[in-house]
N, C-alpha and C positions, 0 to 999 in steps of 0.2 A: 384607354380602351379597356372595357371590362371583359374578363374571360368568360367562356361559356358556362363554367361552373358558377361564377358569381351571378350571371344572368338567370340561371335556373333557380338559384337560391332566392333571388329577388322575386321571381314569379310564383314561388310556392304559396305565399300568403294569399295572393289573389286567387289561386286555385282552391283555396279553402283548406290547405294542408295544415296540420298541427304544428305547433311551435317545436315539439320534440324532433320532428323530421328536419326542420330547418337547422336546429342545433347540431344534429347528427351530420348533416351535409357540410355545415361550416367546420365542424371538427375534422372531417376528412380533408377539406380544402386546406386547413391550417397545418394539421399534424401529420398527414401522410398515412394515417391508419396504422395497421399492424406492420407495415413495411418499414417503419422508422428504424434507423440504425443508430446504435449508441455512438456518440462522438468521442473519439479518443482525446486524451488530455492535450497532446501536441497540436491536434486540429483545433481544439477549443482555444488554445493560446493563439494560434495563427489567426483565427477568426476575430477574436476580440482585439488583438494588437493592430490588425489592419483596419478594423472599423475605427479605432481611436486615431490612427494615423490619417485616414481619409477625412474624418471630421475636423481634425486639427488643421488640415490644409484647405478647408473651406467647403467641402462637399456636404450636402444634406445627408441626414441619416438614411432615408430611403435609397438615395443614389449610392451611398456607401454599401448598403446591404445588397443592392442589385449587382454592384461590381464584385463583391465577395462571392455571391452565388454563381457567378460565371467562371470562377477559378476552376481549372481542370482538376487540380489536386483535391478539390472539395466536391467533386461530382456526385459522390454517394450521399452527400448531405444537401443536395440542391433543393429537394422538396421542402426540407425544414427551413432553409434560408429564404426561399421564395415565399413560403407561408408567413414567416416573420415580416418580410418586406411588405407583403400585401396588407398585413394587419396594421403596420405603421403608416402605410399610405392611406388607409381608411381613417386616420386621425387618432389612433390609439397610441399610448405611450410605449416606448421600447420595452420597459419592464413588464408591461401587461402582455406584450406580444411573446415574451419568453416563457410565460407561465405554463402554457400547454406542453412545454418541453422540459418538464421537471427532472427527467432522467439525465438531461445534459446540463441545464442551468438550475443549480440548486436554489433553495429558498433563500439562503444566505447571499448568494451572488445576486439574485434578483433584488433583494432588499438594498444591497449596496448601489446597484444601478438606479433604483428608484430615488435614493437620496441624491445621487449625482444629477439626476434629471431635475429634481426640485431646486437644487442649489446652482444649476447651470454649469456644473463642472463634470459633465459626462466623460469627455476625453481623459481627464485626469483620473477619474474614478476607474475607467477601463484600464488605464495604465497600472494603477495600483492592484487591480484584480489580476492582471497579467503577471505582474511581479510576484504576487502571492502564489499563483499556479506554477510559475517557473521555479520558485524556490522549493516548492513541494516536489516537483519533478526532479530537480537537481539533487535534492536530498535522497530521494528514492534511487536515482541512478548511482549516487555515490555508495550507498549501502550495497546495492547489487554488484557494483564493480569490485568493491572490497571483498565481498564474500563469495564471488563467483569461483575463484580458484580453489579455495578450501572446499566448497561444495562439490566441484568437479573432481577434486582429488579424493574426497570421501566416497563419492559415487563409484568412481573407477576402481578404487581399492576394494570396496565392499563387493563389487561385482566380480573382481578377480578372485577374491577369497572364496566367495560362494561357488564360483565355477570349479575351482580346485577341489573344494570339499565334496561337491555333489557329483562331479564327473571324473576328475583325475584320481582322487584317492580310491574310489571303488575299483578302477582298472588295476592299480598297483596291488590292491588287496587280493584280487583274484590271482594275480601273478605270484605273489608271495605265498598264498595258500597252496597253489599247485606245486610250488617248489619246496614247501614244507619249511620255510624260513622262520626263524625265531624273531618275533617282533619286539622291538624296544617299547618301553612304556609310552613314550610320546607318540609313536606310530599307532599303537593300539588305541590310545585316547582319541586321536584324530579319526580313526576308523569308526569308533563308537559315535563320534559327533557326526560323521558323514552318514552313518546308518540312521541316526535320529533325524537328520535333515531330510534324507530321502523319504523316510516313512511318514514324518510328521511336518514336513516343510509346508504343505498346503494349509495346515492348521496355523502355523506361524504367520504365513502370509494373510490368512483370513483374519487372524487376531490383529495384525497391523492395520488392515483395512478397516476393521470394526473400530479400532481405537481412533483412527483418523476421522471416520464418520462421526463418532461420538464427540470428538473434540470440536468439529465444525458445528454440530448440532448444539453443543453447549455454548458455543460462541454466539449463537442466535438468541439464547435465553438471557434476559436482562440480569438476573441474579447470578447465574453461573458465569456470565461474561465479566461481571464486576469482580467476582472471586478470582477468576483467571488473571485478569489485568492487574489486580492488586498484588497477587503473589508473584507474578512475573516481574514486577518492579522491585521485588526483594531479592532477586537472584544477583549473585556477585557479578559485577562488571556489566553484564547484559541488562540488568535491571536499571542501572544508572542511565544507560543509553536510551532505553525505552521511556524512562521518565523524562529525560531531556527532549526527546522527540515529541512527546505529548505536550510538554510545556511550550516548546517552540511552535507547535501547531496552534496552540492557544494564543501566544503572543503575536503570531503573524496576523491572525484574524482580528485580535483586539486592536492592534496598531492601525490596521487598515480601516476598521470601522470608525475609530475615533477620528482619524484623518478625514473620513468621508462625512463626518458631522453627527455621528451617533453620540448619545450621552454614554457615560461609563456603565450605567445600569442596563440600558438597552443593548449596548455592545456585549456585555457579559451574558445576556440572555441568548444572543445569537452565537456567541463563542462556545457556549456549552454544547449546542447542537453540532458544532463543527469539529469538536475534539473526538477522535475515534477511540481513545483509551477511556473506558468507562469509569475507572477509578479516579482519573484526573477530571473527567467530566463531572462526577459527583462533587468534587471539591470546588469546581468552577460554579456549579449551581448554588452551593452553599455560600460562595463568595458573592454571588449576585444577590442572594437573599440578605446577606449582611449589609451590602451597600444600600439596598432599598430601606433597610431599617435605620440607616443613617450612620453606620460605622465607616471608618476610613478604609479605603481600598487596600492600602499598603499594610495597615494594621492586621487585617484579616489574613492577608497573604503571609505575613510574618508568623502568624499562629499556625500556619500549615507548612512549617519548615521541612517536613519530610517529603513534600512534593516540590516546593519552591526553594531552591538553594539560597544560601545567605547572600551571594552576589546578586542574584535576581531580585531578592527582596530590597536590598540597598539601592539598586538602580531605580526601582519603582518608587521607593520612598523619596529619593532625590527628585525624580520627575514629577511626583505629586506635589511636593513642596514648592518647586520652582514653576509649576504650571506647564511643564514640557513633557507630559506623559507620552505623547506619540514618539518623541525623540528617545525617551527612556526605553520604550518597547523596541526601538531599532537597535539600541545598544544591547538589550537583553538578547535579541535574536542573533546578533553577531557573536555574542559570548556563547550562546547555546550551540550554534553551528560549529564553532571551534572545538567545544567540548565533545560534540558528537563525533567529529572527525578524529579527535585525539583518542577517544575510546575505541573507535573502529580500528585505528592503527594499532593500538595495544592488543586488541582482540585478535586481529589477523596475524600480528607478529608472534603471538603465543600459539595460535591454532595451527598455523602452517607447519612449523617444525615438529609439534606434537603429533599431528596427523602423519607426517612423513615418516617419523621414527616408528610410530605404532604400526603403520601398514608395512613398512620394511621389515620390522621384527616379526609380524604375523606371517608374512609370506616366507621369510627366512626359516621360521619354525616349521612351516608346512613342507618346504623343500627338504629340510633336514630330516623330518620324519619320513619322507618318501624315500630318500636315498640311504639312510642308515642301514636298513635291512639289506639293501643291495651291496653295500660295502662289506657287510658280514658274509653274504653269500659268496662274493668274490674272494674274500679272505679264506673261507672254508674250502673253496674249489682249489685255490693255490696250495693250501696245506695238503690236500689229498694228492695233488700232482707231485709234490715233493716226496711224499711217502713212496709213490710208485717209482 
Protein backbone atom coordinates (compact mmCIF):
# COMPACT_ATOMS: atom_id res chain seq x y z
CA UNK A 1 0.00 0.00 0.00
CA UNK A 2 1.50 3.34 -1.07
CA UNK A 3 1.71 6.22 1.38
CA UNK A 4 -0.02 9.53 0.66
CA UNK A 5 3.39 11.12 0.10
CA UNK A 6 4.28 8.52 -2.53
CA UNK A 7 0.88 9.02 -4.26
CA UNK A 8 1.37 12.78 -4.41
CA UNK A 9 4.86 12.35 -5.84
CA UNK A 10 3.53 10.02 -8.54
CA UNK A 11 0.78 12.50 -9.43
CA UNK A 12 3.09 15.46 -9.88
CA UNK A 13 4.37 14.61 -13.39
CA UNK A 14 0.76 14.24 -14.60
CA UNK A 15 -0.02 17.70 -13.27
CA UNK A 16 2.85 19.09 -15.29
CA UNK A 17 5.10 19.86 -12.34
CA UNK A 18 8.86 20.12 -12.88
CA UNK A 19 11.33 17.38 -12.14
CA UNK A 20 12.98 19.59 -9.48
CA UNK A 21 9.81 19.59 -7.37
CA UNK A 22 9.61 15.80 -7.61
CA UNK A 23 13.23 15.42 -6.48
CA UNK A 24 12.63 17.82 -3.59
CA UNK A 25 9.56 15.89 -2.45
CA UNK A 26 11.37 12.58 -2.71
CA UNK A 27 14.29 13.93 -0.71
CA UNK A 28 11.86 14.97 2.04
CA UNK A 29 10.28 11.52 1.95
CA UNK A 30 13.63 9.76 2.26
CA UNK A 31 15.78 12.01 4.37
CA UNK A 32 13.43 13.67 6.79
CA UNK A 33 14.64 17.17 5.86
CA UNK A 34 16.24 19.41 8.44
CA UNK A 35 14.84 17.40 11.35
CA UNK A 36 17.35 14.60 10.71
CA UNK A 37 19.27 13.68 13.86
CA UNK A 38 22.82 12.44 13.93
CA UNK A 39 23.02 8.75 14.78
CA UNK A 40 25.30 7.94 17.70
CA UNK A 41 27.96 5.33 17.21
CA UNK A 42 26.35 2.84 19.60
CA UNK A 43 22.99 3.21 17.79
CA UNK A 44 24.67 2.66 14.42
CA UNK A 45 26.33 -0.49 15.76
CA UNK A 46 22.97 -1.68 17.09
CA UNK A 47 21.26 -1.06 13.75
CA UNK A 48 23.86 -2.79 11.58
CA UNK A 49 24.35 -5.75 13.93
CA UNK A 50 20.63 -6.49 14.12
CA UNK A 51 20.15 -6.11 10.37
CA UNK A 52 22.92 -8.68 9.85
CA UNK A 53 21.39 -11.03 12.46
CA UNK A 54 17.91 -10.84 10.93
CA UNK A 55 19.21 -11.43 7.38
CA UNK A 56 21.31 -14.39 8.52
CA UNK A 57 18.18 -15.91 10.03
CA UNK A 58 16.26 -15.79 6.76
CA UNK A 59 14.46 -12.44 6.78
CA UNK A 60 14.51 -10.25 3.70
CA UNK A 61 16.32 -6.91 3.89
CA UNK A 62 13.08 -4.80 3.75
CA UNK A 63 11.53 -6.89 6.55
CA UNK A 64 14.70 -6.55 8.62
CA UNK A 65 14.65 -2.77 8.13
CA UNK A 66 10.96 -2.58 9.07
CA UNK A 67 11.65 -4.58 12.23
CA UNK A 68 14.55 -2.34 13.23
CA UNK A 69 12.55 0.84 12.56
CA UNK A 70 9.92 -0.30 15.11
CA UNK A 71 12.48 -0.54 17.92
CA UNK A 72 11.53 1.87 20.72
CA UNK A 73 15.18 2.65 21.47
CA UNK A 74 15.58 3.91 17.87
CA UNK A 75 12.42 6.01 17.82
CA UNK A 76 14.34 9.21 17.10
CA UNK A 77 15.77 7.60 13.94
CA UNK A 78 12.44 6.17 12.76
CA UNK A 79 12.14 8.58 9.81
CA UNK A 80 15.60 7.67 8.52
CA UNK A 81 15.08 3.91 8.87
CA UNK A 82 11.62 4.07 7.28
CA UNK A 83 13.00 6.10 4.38
CA UNK A 84 15.79 3.56 3.79
CA UNK A 85 13.22 0.75 3.96
CA UNK A 86 10.95 2.42 1.38
CA UNK A 87 13.89 2.96 -0.97
CA UNK A 88 14.88 -0.72 -0.73
CA UNK A 89 11.27 -1.82 -1.25
CA UNK A 90 11.19 0.24 -4.45
CA UNK A 91 13.92 -2.01 -5.86
CA UNK A 92 17.05 0.02 -5.02
CA UNK A 93 20.17 -1.45 -3.48
CA UNK A 94 20.78 -1.07 0.24
CA UNK A 95 23.99 0.88 -0.45
CA UNK A 96 22.08 3.31 -2.68
CA UNK A 97 19.45 3.80 0.01
CA UNK A 98 22.16 4.81 2.51
CA UNK A 99 23.72 7.51 0.32
CA UNK A 100 21.29 10.35 1.29
CA UNK A 101 22.39 9.86 4.91
CA UNK A 102 26.08 10.59 4.45
CA UNK A 103 26.35 12.17 7.91
CA UNK A 104 25.62 8.71 9.40
CA UNK A 105 26.78 6.24 6.76
CA UNK A 106 30.20 7.32 5.52
CA UNK A 107 31.37 6.89 1.94
CA UNK A 108 33.73 4.15 3.10
CA UNK A 109 30.95 2.25 4.89
CA UNK A 110 28.66 2.49 1.86
CA UNK A 111 31.47 1.23 -0.40
CA UNK A 112 31.98 -1.82 1.82
CA UNK A 113 28.25 -2.58 1.79
CA UNK A 114 28.18 -2.23 -2.01
CA UNK A 115 30.96 -4.84 -2.32
CA UNK A 116 29.05 -7.12 0.08
CA UNK A 117 25.92 -6.81 -2.05
CA UNK A 118 27.78 -7.64 -5.26
CA UNK A 119 29.50 -10.67 -3.73
CA UNK A 120 26.36 -11.91 -1.96
CA UNK A 121 28.01 -11.65 1.48
CA UNK A 122 26.05 -8.72 2.95
CA UNK A 123 25.61 -10.23 6.47
CA UNK A 124 29.32 -11.02 6.74
CA UNK A 125 30.18 -7.53 5.48
CA UNK A 126 27.88 -5.94 8.05
CA UNK A 127 29.49 -8.08 10.77
CA UNK A 128 32.94 -6.83 9.74
CA UNK A 129 31.75 -3.21 9.77
CA UNK A 130 30.21 -3.70 13.23
CA UNK A 131 33.47 -5.16 14.53
CA UNK A 132 35.38 -2.21 13.09
CA UNK A 133 33.02 0.29 14.75
CA UNK A 134 33.11 -1.60 18.05
CA UNK A 135 36.90 -1.69 18.08
CA UNK A 136 37.01 2.08 17.50
CA UNK A 137 34.45 2.64 20.29
CA UNK A 138 36.27 0.33 22.69
CA UNK A 139 39.57 2.07 22.03
CA UNK A 140 38.00 5.47 22.67
CA UNK A 141 36.37 4.18 25.86
CA UNK A 142 39.69 2.75 27.07
CA UNK A 143 41.49 6.05 26.52
CA UNK A 144 38.73 8.02 28.28
CA UNK A 145 38.60 5.59 31.19
CA UNK A 146 42.36 5.68 31.70
CA UNK A 147 42.62 9.48 31.52
CA UNK A 148 39.39 10.34 33.38
CA UNK A 149 40.89 10.29 36.88
CA UNK A 150 44.00 12.36 36.04
CA UNK A 151 41.79 14.88 34.21
CA UNK A 152 39.39 15.09 37.18
CA UNK A 153 42.28 15.43 39.63
CA UNK A 154 43.88 18.18 37.54
CA UNK A 155 40.58 20.08 37.18
CA UNK A 156 39.73 19.85 40.89
CA UNK A 157 43.24 20.84 41.96
CA UNK A 158 43.44 23.77 39.57
CA UNK A 159 40.01 24.97 40.71
CA UNK A 160 41.00 24.76 44.38
CA UNK A 161 44.26 26.66 43.84
CA UNK A 162 42.51 29.34 41.77
CA UNK A 163 39.82 29.79 44.44
CA UNK A 164 42.42 30.15 47.21
CA UNK A 165 44.48 32.65 45.22
CA UNK A 166 41.54 34.82 44.13
CA UNK A 167 39.34 34.71 47.25
CA UNK A 168 41.15 33.32 50.30
CA UNK A 169 44.50 35.15 49.98
CA UNK A 170 42.89 38.64 49.59
CA UNK A 171 40.90 38.10 52.81
CA UNK A 172 44.00 37.26 54.82
CA UNK A 173 45.91 40.09 53.15
CA UNK A 174 43.41 42.61 54.54
CA UNK A 175 43.57 41.01 57.98
CA UNK A 176 47.38 41.12 58.11
CA UNK A 177 47.47 44.66 56.75
CA UNK A 178 45.09 45.86 59.47
CA UNK A 179 47.18 44.09 62.11
CA UNK A 180 50.43 45.51 60.73
CA UNK A 181 51.95 42.03 60.51
CA UNK A 182 55.30 41.49 58.87
CA UNK A 183 54.83 39.24 55.84
CA UNK A 184 57.32 36.50 54.88
CA UNK A 185 58.59 36.39 51.31
CA UNK A 186 56.38 33.46 50.28
CA UNK A 187 53.27 35.22 51.61
CA UNK A 188 54.13 38.44 49.79
CA UNK A 189 54.77 36.48 46.59
CA UNK A 190 51.35 34.81 46.75
CA UNK A 191 49.69 38.15 47.50
CA UNK A 192 51.34 39.59 44.38
CA UNK A 193 50.14 36.58 42.35
CA UNK A 194 46.64 37.01 43.79
CA UNK A 195 46.58 40.71 42.84
CA UNK A 196 47.77 39.93 39.34
CA UNK A 197 45.09 37.24 38.96
CA UNK A 198 42.38 39.52 40.31
CA UNK A 199 43.35 42.42 38.04
CA UNK A 200 44.29 40.53 34.91
CA UNK A 201 42.50 37.21 35.31
CA UNK A 202 39.99 38.12 32.61
CA UNK A 203 42.87 38.66 30.20
CA UNK A 204 44.32 35.24 31.05
CA UNK A 205 40.92 33.61 30.54
CA UNK A 206 40.45 35.48 27.26
CA UNK A 207 43.90 34.39 26.11
CA UNK A 208 43.14 30.74 26.91
CA UNK A 209 39.84 30.93 25.01
CA UNK A 210 41.53 32.62 22.05
CA UNK A 211 44.26 29.97 22.08
CA UNK A 212 41.66 27.18 22.11
CA UNK A 213 39.71 28.76 19.25
CA UNK A 214 42.92 29.28 17.25
CA UNK A 215 43.87 25.65 17.79
CA UNK A 216 40.52 24.35 16.53
CA UNK A 217 40.61 26.73 13.56
CA UNK A 218 44.12 25.51 12.74
CA UNK A 219 42.89 21.90 12.90
CA UNK A 220 40.41 22.71 10.13
CA UNK A 221 43.14 23.93 7.79
CA UNK A 222 44.86 21.19 5.80
CA UNK A 223 48.45 22.43 6.05
CA UNK A 224 48.29 23.46 9.72
CA UNK A 225 46.51 20.21 10.61
CA UNK A 226 49.33 18.27 8.94
CA UNK A 227 51.90 20.33 10.89
CA UNK A 228 50.11 19.75 14.22
CA UNK A 229 49.65 16.01 13.68
CA UNK A 230 53.25 15.56 12.53
CA UNK A 231 54.77 17.31 15.55
CA UNK A 232 52.30 15.71 17.98
CA UNK A 233 53.68 12.31 16.99
CA UNK A 234 57.17 13.49 17.95
CA UNK A 235 56.19 14.11 21.58
CA UNK A 236 57.69 11.66 24.07
CA UNK A 237 55.38 8.76 24.97
CA UNK A 238 52.23 10.59 23.80
CA UNK A 239 53.52 10.72 20.23
CA UNK A 240 54.07 6.97 20.14
CA UNK A 241 50.51 6.36 21.30
CA UNK A 242 49.06 8.79 18.73
CA UNK A 243 51.07 7.12 15.96
CA UNK A 244 49.92 3.64 17.01
CA UNK A 245 46.30 4.78 17.16
CA UNK A 246 46.49 6.21 13.64
CA UNK A 247 48.19 3.09 12.24
CA UNK A 248 45.62 0.91 14.04
CA UNK A 249 42.84 2.93 12.39
CA UNK A 250 44.53 2.38 9.03
CA UNK A 251 44.98 -1.37 9.57
CA UNK A 252 41.38 -1.83 10.77
CA UNK A 253 40.03 -0.36 7.55
CA UNK A 254 42.62 -2.04 5.31
CA UNK A 255 41.95 -5.52 6.71
CA UNK A 256 38.17 -5.13 6.46
CA UNK A 257 38.32 -3.83 2.90
CA UNK A 258 40.62 -6.62 1.69
CA UNK A 259 38.35 -9.21 3.35
CA UNK A 260 35.38 -7.54 1.64
CA UNK A 261 36.99 -8.03 -1.80
CA UNK A 262 38.85 -4.75 -2.44
CA UNK A 263 42.21 -4.85 -4.18
CA UNK A 264 45.14 -3.46 -2.17
CA UNK A 265 45.31 -0.32 -4.34
CA UNK A 266 41.57 0.40 -4.02
CA UNK A 267 41.62 -0.39 -0.31
CA UNK A 268 44.51 2.03 0.25
CA UNK A 269 42.59 4.81 -1.50
CA UNK A 270 39.67 4.34 0.90
CA UNK A 271 42.00 3.89 3.90
CA UNK A 272 43.56 7.29 3.35
CA UNK A 273 40.18 8.98 3.73
CA UNK A 274 39.44 7.01 6.89
CA UNK A 275 42.63 7.95 8.80
CA UNK A 276 42.03 11.04 10.96
CA UNK A 277 45.72 11.78 11.56
CA UNK A 278 46.75 13.84 8.52
CA UNK A 279 50.46 13.01 8.83
CA UNK A 280 49.72 9.27 8.64
CA UNK A 281 47.09 9.94 5.96
CA UNK A 282 49.74 11.56 3.76
CA UNK A 283 51.95 8.47 4.13
CA UNK A 284 49.04 6.18 3.23
CA UNK A 285 48.36 8.24 0.11
CA UNK A 286 52.03 7.93 -0.85
CA UNK A 287 51.79 4.21 -0.15
CA UNK A 288 48.84 3.91 -2.50
CA UNK A 289 50.68 5.82 -5.23
CA UNK A 290 53.66 3.46 -4.84
CA UNK A 291 51.44 0.36 -5.14
CA UNK A 292 49.82 1.77 -8.28
CA UNK A 293 53.31 2.29 -9.74
CA UNK A 294 53.96 -1.42 -9.18
CA UNK A 295 56.05 -1.27 -6.00
CA UNK A 296 55.59 -3.86 -3.28
CA UNK A 297 53.25 -2.82 -0.48
CA UNK A 298 55.55 -4.06 2.28
CA UNK A 299 58.66 -2.47 0.72
CA UNK A 300 57.16 1.00 0.77
CA UNK A 301 55.92 0.49 4.33
CA UNK A 302 59.44 -0.47 5.37
CA UNK A 303 60.72 2.78 3.84
CA UNK A 304 58.41 4.66 6.22
CA UNK A 305 59.77 3.12 9.40
CA UNK A 306 59.17 6.33 11.38
CA UNK A 307 55.43 5.70 11.02
CA UNK A 308 55.23 1.91 10.70
CA UNK A 309 57.13 0.14 13.48
CA UNK A 310 59.50 -2.76 12.59
CA UNK A 311 57.11 -5.38 14.01
CA UNK A 312 54.28 -4.00 11.87
CA UNK A 313 56.49 -4.08 8.78
CA UNK A 314 57.61 -7.66 9.38
CA UNK A 315 54.07 -8.91 9.90
CA UNK A 316 52.96 -7.27 6.63
CA UNK A 317 55.99 -8.69 4.77
CA UNK A 318 55.11 -12.20 5.98
CA UNK A 319 51.45 -11.75 5.06
CA UNK A 320 52.34 -10.47 1.58
CA UNK A 321 54.76 -13.34 0.88
CA UNK A 322 52.35 -16.04 2.09
CA UNK A 323 49.23 -14.50 0.55
CA UNK A 324 47.60 -14.02 3.96
CA UNK A 325 47.54 -10.23 4.12
CA UNK A 326 44.11 -10.03 5.86
CA UNK A 327 45.38 -12.34 8.62
CA UNK A 328 48.56 -10.24 8.87
CA UNK A 329 46.49 -7.10 9.42
CA UNK A 330 44.64 -8.90 12.23
CA UNK A 331 47.96 -9.69 13.90
CA UNK A 332 49.08 -6.08 13.45
CA UNK A 333 45.85 -4.82 15.01
CA UNK A 334 46.25 -7.09 18.01
CA UNK A 335 49.85 -5.92 18.47
CA UNK A 336 48.95 -2.23 18.19
CA UNK A 337 46.09 -2.55 20.70
CA UNK A 338 48.43 -4.12 23.22
CA UNK A 339 50.98 -1.35 22.62
CA UNK A 340 48.36 1.39 23.05
CA UNK A 341 47.11 -0.13 26.32
CA UNK A 342 50.69 -0.52 27.55
CA UNK A 343 51.55 3.10 26.72
CA UNK A 344 48.35 4.31 28.36
CA UNK A 345 49.19 2.33 31.49
CA UNK A 346 52.67 3.87 31.64
CA UNK A 347 51.30 7.38 31.09
CA UNK A 348 48.62 7.10 33.74
CA UNK A 349 51.03 5.42 36.14
CA UNK A 350 53.39 8.40 35.77
CA UNK A 351 50.79 11.19 35.61
CA UNK A 352 48.74 10.28 38.70
CA UNK A 353 51.54 10.46 41.34
CA UNK A 354 53.10 13.53 39.68
CA UNK A 355 49.76 15.36 39.71
CA UNK A 356 49.00 14.30 43.27
CA UNK A 357 52.41 15.39 44.60
CA UNK A 358 52.37 18.66 42.61
CA UNK A 359 48.88 19.67 43.75
CA UNK A 360 49.56 18.66 47.34
CA UNK A 361 52.78 20.70 47.34
CA UNK A 362 51.04 23.73 45.79
CA UNK A 363 48.16 23.69 48.28
CA UNK A 364 50.61 23.08 51.14
CA UNK A 365 52.68 26.13 50.12
CA UNK A 366 49.55 28.29 49.96
CA UNK A 367 48.45 27.18 53.43
CA UNK A 368 51.94 27.73 54.79
CA UNK A 369 52.03 31.23 53.29
CA UNK A 370 48.65 32.00 54.84
CA UNK A 371 49.43 30.81 58.36
CA UNK A 372 53.10 31.85 58.75
CA UNK A 373 52.23 35.53 59.48
CA UNK A 374 49.57 34.31 61.88
CA UNK A 375 52.12 32.27 63.82
CA UNK A 376 54.38 35.34 63.98
CA UNK A 377 51.48 37.48 65.27
CA UNK A 378 50.62 34.90 67.94
CA UNK A 379 54.29 34.70 68.97
CA UNK A 380 54.53 38.51 69.18
CA UNK A 381 51.37 38.72 71.28
CA UNK A 382 52.70 36.03 73.64
CA UNK A 383 55.99 37.96 74.08
CA UNK A 384 54.16 41.18 74.95
CA UNK A 385 52.05 39.36 77.55
CA UNK A 386 55.17 37.94 79.17
CA UNK A 387 56.69 41.41 79.44
CA UNK A 388 53.63 42.62 81.30
